[in-house]
C-alpha positions, 0 to 999 in steps of 0.5 A, spaced: 500 500 500 502 506 498 503 509 505 504 516 508 507 516 515 505 523 518 508 527 524 502 532 524 501 539 524 497 539 531 499 546 532 503 551 528 511 550 530 509 544 534 514 539 536 510 533 536 511 526 539 514 522 533 521 525 535 520 529 542 519 526 549 515 532 551 511 534 545 509 541 545 511 548 542 517 550 545 520 557 548 524 557 542 522 554 535 525 547 536 524 540 532 527 533 533 527 528 528 521 524 527 525 518 528 519 513 530 516 514 523 522 514 519 524 506 521 517 504 518 518 508 512 524 505 511 521 498 511 515 500 507 517 500 499 512 505 497 512 510 503 513 518 504 515 521 511 511 527 512 514 531 518 509 537 517 511 542 522 518 544 521 517 544 513 511 549 514 506 544 512 499 546 514 493 542 515 490 544 508 496 542 504 497 535 509 490 533 506 491 535 499 498 530 500 494 525 503 489 524 497 494 520 493 495 515 499 492 508 501 494 508 508 496 513 513 500 512 519 499 518 524 503 519 530 499 523 535 500 526 542 496 527 548 496 535 547 495 534 539 490 529 539 484 532 538 486 536 533 489 530 530 482 527 530 479 533 526 485 532 521 484 525 520 476 526 519 478 531 514 483 527 510 477 521 510 472 526 507 477 528 501 480 520 501 474 516 503 478 509 501 484 511 505 486 507 511 488 511 517 492 508 523 494 512 529 500 511 533 504 513 539 504 513 547 496 516 548 493 511 543 498 505 546 495 507 553 488 508 551 486 505 545 479 504 546 478 512 547 482 513 541 478 509 537 471 511 540 474 519 538 472 518 531 470 513 526 476 516 521 481 512 525 481 505 522 485 502 527 491 503 533 498 500 533 500 500 540 507 501 542 513 500 538 509 499 531 515 499 526 513 492 523 506 493 525 504 498 520 509 495 515 505 488 515 498 492 514 501 496 508 504 489 505 497 486 505 496 482 512 489 482 515 488 486 522 486 479 525 493 476 524 497 482 526 500 483 533 499 490 537 493 492 534 486 495 536 480 495 531 473 495 531 469 488 529 462 487 529 461 493 533 466 491 538 473 493 539 478 488 539 485 488 542 490 483 539 496 480 543 501 485 544 507 485 539 514 484 543 519 489 543 524 489 537 530 485 540 534 485 534 535 493 532 540 491 527 535 489 523 532 495 522 533 500 516 538 506 516 533 512 517 538 517 514 536 514 508 529 516 509 532 523 512 535 524 505 529 522 501 524 526 505 526 531 509 530 537 509 535 538 515 536 545 515 529 545 518 531 542 524 533 547 529 535 545 537 538 551 540 544 547 544 546 543 538 550 545 532 546 547 525 544 543 521 544 536 525 542 529 524 539 525 530 538 517 530 538 512 536 543 507 538 538 503 543 531 503 545 528 503 552 531 506 559 532 502 565 531 508 569 525 508 574 523 516 573 516 517 574 515 522 569 518 519 563 513 518 557 516 513 553 519 507 557 512 507 561 508 508 555 511 506 549 518 502 548 518 499 555 524 499 560 528 493 558 535 496 554 536 494 547 542 496 543 545 496 536 552 493 535 558 498 534 558 495 527 551 497 526 552 504 529 558 506 525 555 504 519 550 508 519 554 514 522 559 513 515 552 513 511 550 519 514 556 523 513 556 521 506 549 523 505 549 529 509 556 533 508 553 539 510 551 537 517 555 539 523 553 534 528 550 528 529 546 527 536 545 520 539 538 521 541 537 514 545 533 515 552 540 515 555 546 513 551 551 513 556 548 507 560 552 501 560 560 503 561 563 497 558 558 498 551 560 506 552 567 505 552 567 499 546 563 504 542 567 510 543 573 506 540 569 505 534 567 512 533 574 515 535 576 512 528 571 516 524 573 523 526 566 527 527 562 531 532 557 528 536 553 529 542 548 525 546 543 524 552 546 522 558 545 521 566 550 523 571 552 516 573 557 517 567 564 516 570 570 520 569 573 514 564 566 514 560 566 521 559 574 521 557 572 516 552 566 520 549 570 526 549 576 522 545 571 519 540 568 526 538 563 528 543 562 535 544 555 536 548 551 532 553 544 533 555 543 531 562 537 531 566 539 534 573 531 535 574 531 538 581 536 541 587 533 537 592 534 530 594 527 529 597 524 531 590 529 527 586 528 521 591 520 521 590 521 522 582 525 516 583 531 519 579 536 514 582 541 520 582 544 524 588 546 531 588 553 530 589 553 525 583 551 531 579 556 536 582 562 531 580 559 530 573 559 537 572 566 537 575 569 532 570 565 535 564 569 541 565 576 538 566 575 534 560 572 540 556 565 537 555 559 542 554 553 540 558 546 542 557 542 541 563 534 539 564 530 541 570 523 540 572 518 544 576 512 541 579 514 534 581 511 530 587 514 534 593 515 541 590 514 547 594 516 554 593 522 553 597 524 547 593 524 551 587 528 556 589 533 551 592 533 548 585 535 554 582 540 556 586 543 549 585 542 550 577 547 556 578 552 552 582 552 547 577 552 552 571 551 548 565 552 552 558 545 552 557 538 549 561 531 547 559 526 548 564 520 544 563 513 544 567 512 536 569 507 533 565 503 528 567 502 523 561 496 518 562 500 511 563 506 514 567 506 513 575 506 521 575 499 521 572 497 516 577 500 520 583 496 526 581 490 522 580 490 518 586 491 524 590 486 529 587 491 534 584 489 533 577 485 539 574 480 539 568 485 544 564 488 542 558 496 541 558 497 546 553 494 553 551 491 554 544 498 554 540 501 548 543 505 551 549 506 547 555 501 549 561 500 544 567 493 541 568 494 539 575 496 544 582 497 542 589 494 545 595 500 549 596 502 551 589 497 553 584 498 552 576 499 560 576 505 559 581 508 553 577 508 557 570 511 563 573 516 559 577 519 556 570 519 564 567 523 566 574 528 560 573 529 562 566 530 569 568 534 568 574 539 563 570 540 567 563 540 574 565 546 573 569 552 577 566 557 571 565 551 567 562 549 573 557 557 573 555 557 566 554 551 566 549 553 572 545 561 570 545 558 564 540 555 569 535 560 575 535 564 571 529 559 567 526 553 570 522 549 564 522 549 564 529 548 571 530 541 570 526 539 564 529 540 567 536 536 573 534 530 569 532 531 565 538 531 571 543 525 573 539 521 567 540 523 566 548 521 573 549 515 573 546 513 566 550 515 569 556 511 575 555 505 571 554 506 566 560 507 572 564 500 575 562 497 568 564 501 567 571 501 575 573 508 574 576 505 570 582 511 566 584 516 572 583 512 576 587 511 571 593 519 570 592 520 578 593 516 578 599 519 572 602 526 575 601 524 582 604 521 578 610 527 574 611 531 581 610 527 584 616 528 578 620 535 578 619 536 585 621 531 584 627 
């Protein structure tokens, strides 16, 4: 079947679920590669991967493109689901014969609700769907395909789960699909070089973090890896196909997990003489980091999340504050750049813990940071915690443009305070003279970076203003009042 694999235009400039662990419209226009759709695109002979948002393709053009296809695979997200359903219905109106499958975490966790949302959805492919949709495209009957949910005789049928793929080396090289269907210049991540490429060398994550979407709803926790030979071969092919690319990002949930594998893989990568970056955890020790640096690693994306040990323990992060400090010390010594991720709103969060996290972030002082609202996606332990304790609200988890909003609050921490705390965190961290110098320094002698920095600053300040209107500066005002009160107490 002629197949269209779609990362939909759920919202304008929306970084959707086919590549983003936190699907949302970012503070700065950013796009990850639609990796999950690229693998089945490589398995299906007559296919096209359409990544609508970064390529500026809206709903109307998407509907027109879909008229030429027999089968549509749409990767949906929790924030974008209802807009995606409306789009599927319009596609079905324009092309009544087309078969439509929804894939992704929300439909994996709640397949019945997904099918009940619209008759335009013919079936749902649960969890890893590479071979599931490829088998349907090849002509197999739904009843014979593992991992699907569909309607039959007025009832919803759930076929047996499809086991996670163990032999990742058997999957196609997705850089071939990137070259065929995507424009790398459309993909921007502020802390990565531009243009960049991204793909996986493993799937799954053994960590137990209560908030993380993919391991709990989609890939599972067991860690499955590609062989060094497979990774090296795809890197070589990527460098052949994309000589203009300045960096490869290994977008595994946690690339630097097993020490033996990391050091062995680095020995192979070292021979290729290219720049790369990856996701990491602070448990990566000096020897691992040294091997990575020697092999061409430039930057690590690291989830520090909180500066309060009790909050880290409650989110089951599995790290200590001391590990984070040691990790940063080692990275500085080796010349590795760090992009630090922090999160606001997890269990145990208070105004005091937020302030302690900000102070800890300043102490760690990574090159750049991302501050996220903790999002309770259905199927995660965080969602269950909020639901059990009555902290979920009736609000959407995004605004009408796709930006993050909390759909929960605590008796001691309101939605507005959580949103404003994010902006206060950003402002306090980035508006320090040494950080401003660090950012501007990159752009002084590089016109491309200057243009990029200007656009990023505009996006950031525009959203900051929008969020301040929503929050009314409530966290910042409370923080100021606390500081004044503390000063008076000290003087007294």
